[in-house]
N, C-alpha and C positions, 0 to 999 in steps of 0.2 A: 126777497126770494133766495135764493143759495143757487150760484151757476158753477158747473163744473166747465171750467175751458179745458177744453182736453189735447197740450201739444201747447208749447212758446212761443213756437213758431213763428211764419210772418203774419200768419194770419190771425192765431191766437192772441197771439206777443200783443198785435195789433189794438183790434177791437176787445177784448180782454183789460189791455193797460186801463185806456179808455173808459170802459165799469168803470173799475178800482178808480180811476181818476176822480169819476163823479160819487164815488163814495159806494158806488153794490158789494155786496157781496158774492167777492169772487172766490174761486181756488183754481188753480193748473193742476191740471192733470200730467205729472209730467214722466220722464226715464231718470237714471238715476246724473250721465251725462249732464243732459241739461240746468235736471235742480244743481247740482255742485255750482254746475258757470251761470248762474242767479244768486247764489247762497255768495257769491262773490263781487259780482257785479252787479246786481238787482238787475230790472227787468230796467231795459235802455230804450225807446224808443227817440228814431229821430224824425220829422216833419212838418212838411208844407205847414200843417194844420199847428204846431205847437211840439216842445218837444217833451219826456217825460222818464225821469230818473224814479224811480219804483224802488229801493231796497227791498230787500226780501222779500216778493211776492209769498203769501200764503198755497203753500204749495201743496201733492200728497204723492201721495207712488201708488201707484195701481195695487196691489197687497195692502197697503195698508189706508184701504177707501171702508169706514164705517158705519155706511149708512146712505142712504137716499139724497139726491138733488135735488132739487125741483125742474133744473133746467138743462139739459148736455149738451154745447155747444161743438160741432163737430167741427174739424175744420183741415184733416188730415188726407193727406194724396190717396186716390183711388187701388193703386196696388197696396197700402196698406191700410186698409179697413179691414179686415177679416182683425187682426191685431188688436188692432184700435178697438175692435168692440169688444175684446174680448179686455183687453183694461178698462174699460170705463163699464161693462156690465151691471160689475156691484153699485156702480151711483144710478141703477134704474131702477128704482120702485112703480106700485102701480099709480103714482100718480106725477110721476116723472115724465118733461117733453122734451124730448131730444129736437134739437136744433143744428141739421148739416148742409155745410158751405161749401160742397162739393160740387163744380161743375158737374152734366150729364144730367140721367136720372136712374144708370142701375146702383149705384150708394142709396136710391129711397126702398129697391127693391129688396139690396141687401138688409136695409135695418130690419123698415116691415119684415121680414121674413124669421128675425133675432129676434125681434121685440114687439114685434104687434104692429098692427095700423093707427089705430087710435096715439098711440105715443108720438108717432116721427110728423113734426111742421115739414112745408119747405121750405127752403132758403138759400140766400145767394145772396155774394159780394161782389159787389164793382171800385177795386181795387190793383194797387199794382206795389209791390212788398217784396224784399226779401229778407234774409240773414247776414249781416255779414260775416268777417271771416271769427270776429269775437264776440258772435251772439247778438249782436245789436240789430232792432227791426231798421230796417230802412224803408220807410213810405216815401216812392217815384214819384211822385203822382199826382195829382187836384182831387185825384176820388176818393172817398170813405162811405158810399155804399154796404147799407146791409141791412134788404127785404126780406121779411117772410112772413107765412100764412096759415093756414088751413089749406091743407090740396086740395081739398074739396071746393074749396072757393068764403068767402063769407066773410065775418069778425064772428070773433067768437069768447069767450070770458078767458079765457088765456093768454091769447094774443095781446088783449086789450090790457091784461097783467103785464107783460112782460114790455109790452109800450109804453105804460108808467114809471118800468125799468131801466126804459131805453131812452129816454125823452131826461134831455138835462145833458146825456156824454156827449165828449166831441167827435160825433159821425154822423153819420144821412141815413135815420133809421128809417124804414116804411114798414106798415102793418099794410101786407097786401092782402085785395079779396083778391085775387087771379097770380096765386106765386104760381099756378103752375105752366100757366102762359107763359108767367116774366123767365120761370126757370128754361123752358122750353126757345124761348125768345135767343137767352144767352146762349145755350147748348150749340142754337143752329149757328151763333156769329163766332163762338169757341171754336167748335171743330172747320172752320170755315177759314178763323182764319193758324190756326193748327193745321191744318190739312198745305194749305200754301205754303205758308213760312216756311216747313219744317222741309214739305216738296220739294223747294224751289233753293233749299239754304237762304235764305235772301226775305231781305226787309221790303217792307208796300212797295216801296218807291222807288229798290232797285226793282223789282220786277212788272211794276207801270212801265221805265224805264225805258225795259227788252222785252216791251210789246205783251204782254203778258195780261192786261186784260183783262179779256177774253175769258181765260182760262180761272184768273181770279174769281171773277161770275160765274163760270160752268159750275162750279165747285158749291161757290152761296147758294147756288139755283133748287142744286141738287141736296143741297142738306135743310132748304126750303121747302122742298116736295114732298122731302122726306115727315118734318114736323107739319105739314100739311095733310095726310096719307094717318096721322097718329091722330086725326081729331086737333093740332093745333098753328091752325096758316100762323102765321106769322102779318100782325096788324101791321097797317100802311105805313107807321112811323120807325120798322123796328127795320121795315126790310129796308127802305131809305137809306136810312142811316147805316147797314150794315155794307151795303153796295155802295156808298158814298166811303167808307173806311178802308173796304178793301183795291179801290182802285184809286186810292190818293196817290197822285204825284206827289217824287222828292219825301214818301212820311217817312221815321226810320221805323216804327211797329213793327216787330217781330213778337211773335204768342212766346208765356211762356215754355212750350212746350218745345219750341222751336231753339229758346234757351239751354235746355236743358241737353238738347245732341249736340248742342254745339260747347260743353263742358263735360260731354258722355256721362251721362246720369242718365237711372231709370226714366221714362214719359210713360201717362199715361192714355197709350195708344188705344187700351183695348177697354176704355173706356169712354174717351170722350170722343172716337171718331171708329172702331169694329161696333159697338155697340148701335152707335146710331145709324148705320149701314146694317146691321142686323135688323130694325125695325122699317127698313126699306120695302115696299108690295115688293111681292114673292112674281108675280104671276103677273101678266099682258101690261108690263110696264119696263121704258128704257131700263137697265144697269145705269144705277148710278159711277162711271165710267172716272170721271177726274178725281173724283172722296173715294176712291176705292184704290185707282192711283197709288192714294198720297198713304192711303191705310198698310197698302203691299210695303210700300216705302221706307216706315212708319219699325213696319215687321221687321223687314230685314235688317234694318238699326239695330233693331233690340234680338235679333239674333247672330247679328256679329258681333255685338256687346257681350254673348252669355259666351261666346267662341273665344272673345277675347280672354275672358273672367278662368273660362274652368278650365 
């Protein structure tokens, strides 16, 4: 089975590197700058689960894709998805499976519209990773899970085939029969954490120390209500876990969106928070005011960033 991993950043570099380590047929789709960097340094991963140094991993530039791959793994930022789809489109054939690892659900709509419903699996990953200034993948926590499955539920021959390829690789791979539910539950948590820590410009523990548990729970509960309205009510374990995480005293946790704000980078405001708000009930229901306040804060940040850049 031939894998095309789009990019060799934090997500693609980590999971693609682990698949290469396990002897799988992996090619990275790279931009010229990253290709030149990897030609010099190789793909370097530093992780609690074992470091990797893979010299000159196989790669291709978009203009040199010469035919379809079996699986295309996509882990780009949401605001880059349109150009990313253009770059890997030549790799998508009649039997190609696209496995996206983005947060939220809007990317699923975009991928389905571009490539067709049958080609797009559901997927998510649980990992904290980043690239350092030298292009090394730094794995920052003790999670490295990747879940995937048919969005309509159940199992299929192609999911089983991917499962056989993932077996033996050094990450926690789960072929889920409820991947849509899993994705919605992660979305609820990500939107809550991103909205809360970005709005307050603070870690969870500092928000709790300021007496802000009620704000944290308001945002989380509003996200849960939107998921329920869309037919994906979070399961009790997800609710318990989410409420605990956003109210943990002393927690240093901040969302990656908050970290992006701190360094003045682009954020996925529309994809993570705005799209969720857009799926809220339209009438006869309370407006999700806490989540909307967080969204306006994010959009104000984007407006200021655009003004200062231009």
